[in-house]
DSSP file (Angstrom, degrees, kcal/mol; ACC not computed):
  #  RESIDUE AA STRUCTURE BP1 BP2  ACC     N-H-->O    O-->H-N    N-H-->O    O-->H-N    TCO  KAPPA ALPHA  PHI   PSI    X-CA   Y-CA   Z-CA
    1    1 A M              0   0    0      0, 0.0     2,-0.3     0, 0.0     0, 0.0   0.000 360.0 360.0 360.0 132.4   19.3   15.9  -19.6
    2    2 A K        -     0   0    0      1,-0.0     2,-0.4     2,-0.0     0, 0.0  -0.591 360.0-157.5 -82.4 143.0   16.4   15.2  -17.4
    3    3 A R        -     0   0    0     -2,-0.3     2,-0.4     0, 0.0    -1,-0.0  -0.961  12.2-131.1-122.9 140.1   16.6   16.3  -13.7
    4    4 A R        -     0   0    0     -2,-0.4     2,-0.4     1,-0.0    -2,-0.0  -0.738  21.1-132.0 -89.3 131.8   14.6   14.9  -10.9
    5    5 A E        -     0   0    0     -2,-0.4     2,-0.5     2,-0.0    -1,-0.0  -0.695  17.0-156.8 -85.6 134.1   12.9   17.5   -8.6
    6    6 A I        -     0   0    0     -2,-0.4     2,-0.5     2,-0.0    -2,-0.0  -0.950   5.2-148.1-113.5 124.6   13.4   16.9   -4.9
    7    7 A S        -     0   0    0     -2,-0.5    -2,-0.0     1,-0.1     0, 0.0  -0.808  14.7-177.9 -94.1 125.0   10.9   18.4   -2.5
    8    8 A L        +     0   0    0     -2,-0.5     2,-0.2     2,-0.0    -1,-0.1   0.472  56.1  92.9 -98.4  -4.5   12.4   19.3    0.9
    9    9 A S  S    S-     0   0    0      1,-0.1     3,-0.3     3,-0.0    -2,-0.1  -0.510  73.7-134.3 -88.5 160.4    9.1   20.5    2.4
   10   10 A N  S >  S+     0   0    0      1,-0.2     3,-0.5    -2,-0.2    -1,-0.1   0.387  86.5  88.3 -90.4   2.1    6.8   18.3    4.4
   11   11 A E  T 3  S+     0   0    0      1,-0.2    -1,-0.2     3,-0.0    -3,-0.0   0.908  89.1  40.0 -70.2 -43.9    3.6   19.5    2.6
   12   12 A D  T 3  S+     0   0    0     -3,-0.3    -1,-0.2     2,-0.0     2,-0.2   0.302  81.9 127.2 -94.3   9.9    3.6   17.0   -0.3
   13   13 A K    <   -     0   0    0     -3,-0.5     2,-0.2     1,-0.1    -3,-0.0  -0.467  54.0-134.2 -71.8 136.0    4.6   13.9    1.6
   14   14 A E        -     0   0    0     -2,-0.2     2,-0.3    11,-0.1    -1,-0.1  -0.563  18.0-153.9 -86.2 153.7    2.2   10.9    1.2
   15   15 A M        -     0   0    0     -2,-0.2    35,-0.2     9,-0.2     7,-0.1  -0.758  35.5 -72.7-120.4 168.6    1.1    8.9    4.1
   16   16 A C        -     0   0    0      7,-1.9    35,-0.2    -2,-0.3     5,-0.2  -0.371  39.2-136.0 -60.5 138.5   -0.1    5.3    4.5
   17   17 A S  S    S+     0   0    0     33,-3.5    26,-2.4     2,-0.1     2,-0.4   0.501  74.2 103.6 -80.8  -4.1   -3.6    4.9    3.1
   18   18 A V  B >  S-A   42   0A   0     32,-0.3     3,-1.8    24,-0.2    24,-0.2  -0.646  83.3-110.7 -79.5 132.0   -4.8    2.8    6.0
   19   19 A S  T 3  S+     0   0    0     22,-2.8    22,-0.2    -2,-0.4     3,-0.1  -0.404 101.8  22.4 -66.3 134.4   -7.0    4.9    8.3
   20   20 A G  T 3  S+     0   0    0      1,-0.2     2,-0.5    -2,-0.1    -1,-0.3   0.360 100.6 103.0  92.1  -4.5   -5.4    5.6   11.6
   21   21 A C    <   +     0   0    0     -3,-1.8    -1,-0.2    -5,-0.2    -3,-0.0  -0.947  39.7 175.5-113.5 129.3   -1.9    5.0   10.3
   22   22 A G        +     0   0    0     -2,-0.5    -1,-0.1    -7,-0.1    -3,-0.0   0.088  36.8 123.7-119.7  22.7    0.3    8.1    9.6
   23   23 A K  S    S-     0   0    0      1,-0.1    -7,-1.9    -8,-0.1    29,-0.1  -0.432  70.1 -94.1 -83.5 158.9    3.6    6.5    8.7
   24   24 A P        -     0   0    0      0, 0.0    29,-0.4     0, 0.0    -9,-0.2  -0.461  48.3-106.9 -71.1 144.6    5.4    7.1    5.4
   25   25 A P        +     0   0    0      0, 0.0    27,-0.3     0, 0.0     3,-0.1  -0.372  32.4 178.7 -76.0 150.0    4.6    4.5    2.6
   26   26 A K  S    S+     0   0    0     25,-2.9     2,-0.3     1,-0.3    26,-0.2   0.622  70.7  26.1-114.2 -30.7    7.0    1.8    1.5
   27   27 A R  E     -B   51   0B   0     24,-2.2    24,-3.0     2,-0.0     2,-0.4  -0.932  60.1-150.6-133.6 154.9    4.9    0.1   -1.2
   28   28 A S  E     +B   50   0B   0     -2,-0.3    22,-0.2    22,-0.2    20,-0.0  -0.999  21.8 174.1-127.4 135.8    2.0    0.9   -3.4
   29   29 A L  E     -B   49   0B   0     20,-2.6    20,-3.2    -2,-0.4     2,-0.1  -0.880  40.4 -82.5-133.6 160.8   -0.5   -1.7   -4.5
   30   30 A P  E  >  -B   48   0B   0      0, 0.0     4,-1.4     0, 0.0     3,-0.4  -0.429  37.0-129.4 -65.1 142.0   -3.8   -1.7   -6.5
   31   31 A R  H  > S+     0   0    0     16,-2.8     4,-2.3     1,-0.2     5,-0.2   0.875 104.8  57.3 -61.0 -41.5   -6.8   -0.8   -4.4
   32   32 A K  H  > S+     0   0    0     15,-0.3     4,-0.7     1,-0.2    -1,-0.2   0.857 105.9  51.3 -61.1 -35.3   -8.8   -3.9   -5.4
   33   33 A R  H  4 S+     0   0    0     -3,-0.4     3,-0.4     1,-0.2     4,-0.3   0.891 113.0  43.6 -68.7 -39.6   -6.1   -6.2   -4.2
   34   34 A V  H >< S+     0   0    0     -4,-1.4     3,-1.3     1,-0.2     6,-0.2   0.794 103.3  65.5 -78.4 -28.6   -5.9   -4.5   -0.8
   35   35 A E  H 3< S+     0   0    0     -4,-2.3    -1,-0.2     1,-0.3    -2,-0.2   0.734  88.3  69.7 -66.5 -20.9   -9.7   -4.3   -0.3
   36   36 A K  T 3< S+     0   0    0     -4,-0.7     2,-0.6    -3,-0.4    -1,-0.3   0.774  82.6  83.2 -66.2 -25.3   -9.9   -8.1   -0.2
   37   37 A V    X   -     0   0    0     -3,-1.3     3,-0.6    -4,-0.3    22,-0.1  -0.714  67.8-162.2 -81.6 120.0   -8.1   -7.9    3.2
   38   38 A G  T 3  S+     0   0    0     -2,-0.6    -1,-0.1     1,-0.2    -2,-0.0   0.714  80.7  63.3 -77.5 -21.1  -10.8   -7.3    5.7
   39   39 A S  T 3  S+     0   0    0     19,-0.1     2,-0.6     1,-0.1    -1,-0.2   0.655  90.7  73.5 -82.6 -14.2   -8.6   -6.1    8.5
   40   40 A L    <   -     0   0    0     -3,-0.6     2,-0.6    -6,-0.2    -1,-0.1  -0.888  65.4-161.7-103.4 119.6   -7.3   -3.0    6.7
   41   41 A T        -     0   0    0     -2,-0.6   -22,-2.8   -22,-0.2     2,-0.2  -0.888  15.3-150.3-100.9 123.0   -9.7   -0.1    6.3
   42   42 A L  B     -A   18   0A   0     -2,-0.6     2,-0.3   -24,-0.2   -24,-0.2  -0.588   5.4-151.7 -95.5 151.7   -8.6    2.3    3.6
   43   43 A Q        +     0   0    0    -26,-2.4     3,-0.2    -2,-0.2     2,-0.1  -0.870  58.7  26.0-116.5 155.4   -9.2    6.0    3.3
   44   44 A G  S    S-     0   0    0     -2,-0.3    -2,-0.1     1,-0.1     5,-0.0  -0.236  77.3-105.0  85.9-179.5   -9.5    8.0    0.1
   45   45 A S        +     0   0    0     -2,-0.1    -1,-0.1     3,-0.0     4,-0.1   0.045  63.1 136.3-137.2  27.5  -10.6    6.8   -3.4
   46   46 A N        -     0   0    0     -3,-0.2   -15,-0.0     2,-0.2    -3,-0.0  -0.351  58.6-127.5 -74.7 158.4   -7.4    6.5   -5.4
   47   47 A R  S    S+     0   0    0    -17,-0.1   -16,-2.8   -16,-0.1     2,-0.4   0.841  96.3  56.9 -73.9 -33.7   -6.7    3.5   -7.6
   48   48 A K  E    S-B   30   0B   0    -18,-0.2     2,-0.4   -17,-0.1    -2,-0.2  -0.796  74.2-153.7 -99.2 142.4   -3.3    3.0   -6.0
   49   49 A V  E     -B   29   0B   0    -20,-3.2   -20,-2.6    -2,-0.4     2,-0.5  -0.956   6.4-145.1-117.0 132.4   -3.0    2.4   -2.3
   50   50 A H  E     -B   28   0B   0     -2,-0.4   -33,-3.5   -22,-0.2     2,-0.4  -0.850  18.6-169.9 -99.1 129.5    0.2    3.3   -0.4
   51   51 A L  E     -B   27   0B   0    -24,-3.0   -25,-2.9    -2,-0.5   -24,-2.2  -0.951  15.7-136.0-122.4 138.8    1.1    1.0    2.5
   52   52 A C     >  -     0   0    0     -2,-0.4     4,-2.5   -27,-0.3     5,-0.2  -0.267  41.2 -94.6 -77.3 175.7    3.8    1.5    5.2
   53   53 A S  H  > S+     0   0    0    -29,-0.4     4,-1.7     1,-0.2     5,-0.1   0.867 124.5  49.4 -64.7 -36.4    6.0   -1.5    6.2
   54   54 A D  H  > S+     0   0    0      2,-0.2     4,-1.7     1,-0.2    -1,-0.2   0.930 114.1  43.7 -68.3 -45.5    3.7   -2.5    9.1
   55   55 A C  H  > S+     0   0    0      1,-0.2     4,-2.3     2,-0.2    -2,-0.2   0.851 111.9  54.3 -69.0 -33.8    0.5   -2.4    7.0
   56   56 A Y  H  X S+     0   0    0     -4,-2.5     4,-2.5     2,-0.2    -1,-0.2   0.874 105.5  53.6 -66.3 -36.3    2.2   -4.2    4.1
   57   57 A R  H  X S+     0   0    0     -4,-1.7     4,-2.1     2,-0.2    -2,-0.2   0.906 109.0  48.6 -63.2 -42.0    3.3   -7.0    6.5
   58   58 A I  H  X S+     0   0    0     -4,-1.7     4,-2.2     2,-0.2    -2,-0.2   0.920 111.1  50.9 -62.0 -44.3   -0.4   -7.4    7.6
   59   59 A F  H  X S+     0   0    0     -4,-2.3     4,-1.7     1,-0.2    -2,-0.2   0.915 109.9  49.5 -59.6 -44.8   -1.4   -7.5    3.9
   60   60 A K  H  < S+     0   0    0     -4,-2.5     4,-0.2     1,-0.2    -1,-0.2   0.897 111.0  49.1 -63.3 -41.1    1.2  -10.2    3.1
   61   61 A K  H >< S+     0   0    0     -4,-2.1     3,-0.8     1,-0.2     4,-0.3   0.898 112.3  48.1 -65.8 -39.9    0.1  -12.4    6.0
   62   62 A E  H 3< S+     0   0    0     -4,-2.2     3,-0.2     1,-0.2     4,-0.2   0.808 117.2  41.0 -71.1 -29.9   -3.6  -12.1    5.1
   63   63 A T  T 3X S+     0   0    0     -4,-1.7     4,-2.4    -5,-0.2    -1,-0.2   0.197  80.6 107.8-104.7  15.7   -3.0  -12.9    1.4
   64   64 A K  H <> S+     0   0    0     -3,-0.8     4,-1.9    -4,-0.2    -1,-0.2   0.914  81.7  45.6 -61.7 -44.8   -0.4  -15.7    1.8
   65   65 A K  H  > S+     0   0    0     -4,-0.3     4,-2.3    -3,-0.2    -1,-0.2   0.911 112.7  50.8 -65.0 -42.5   -2.8  -18.5    0.8
   66   66 A D  H  > S+     0   0    0     -4,-0.2     4,-2.1     1,-0.2    -2,-0.2   0.910 110.8  48.3 -63.0 -42.5   -4.2  -16.6   -2.2
   67   67 A R  H  X S+     0   0    0     -4,-2.4     4,-1.9     1,-0.2    -1,-0.2   0.865 110.7  51.5 -67.0 -35.0   -0.7  -15.8   -3.5
   68   68 A A  H  X S+     0   0    0     -4,-1.9     4,-1.5    -5,-0.2    -2,-0.2   0.901 110.1  49.1 -67.0 -40.8    0.4  -19.5   -3.1
   69   69 A M  H  X S+     0   0    0     -4,-2.3     4,-1.3     1,-0.2    -2,-0.2   0.875 109.7  52.3 -66.7 -37.0   -2.7  -20.6   -5.0
   70   70 A E  H  < S+     0   0    0     -4,-2.1     4,-0.4     1,-0.2    -1,-0.2   0.899 108.1  50.5 -64.8 -40.6   -2.0  -18.1   -7.8
   71   71 A S  H >< S+     0   0    0     -4,-1.9     3,-0.6     1,-0.2    -1,-0.2   0.825 108.4  52.7 -70.6 -28.9    1.6  -19.4   -8.1
   72   72 A L  H 3< S+     0   0    0     -4,-1.5    -1,-0.2     1,-0.2    -2,-0.2   0.798 104.2  57.8 -72.4 -28.0    0.4  -23.0   -8.4
   73   73 A G  T 3<        0   0    0     -4,-1.3    -1,-0.2     1,-0.2    -2,-0.2   0.537 360.0 360.0 -80.4  -6.3   -2.0  -22.1  -11.2
   74   74 A R    <         0   0    0     -3,-0.6    -1,-0.2    -4,-0.4    -2,-0.1   0.477 360.0 360.0 -75.3 360.0    0.8  -20.7  -13.4
C-alpha cells in the first residue's frame, strides 16, 4: 500500500510565483500561458507557475476574451 508523506515543517512550502506575492498557491498553470498576461511579473524559471487565489483571479480576468475565443473555435 502506498502512503503519502505529509510535511509538517514550513521549509518546503511553495509560494505564489508572482513577484511580491507571498501567499500559498491554489492553482498551477503552464508558464507560457501566464506570461501572456502583462500585469503579472513572474519569478523563477520553472515550467509550471503556482498562483494564489488573488493572482489567479487577475489571470482569469485578463484572459477572459482569449478563453472565450478558444471555446468558440472548438
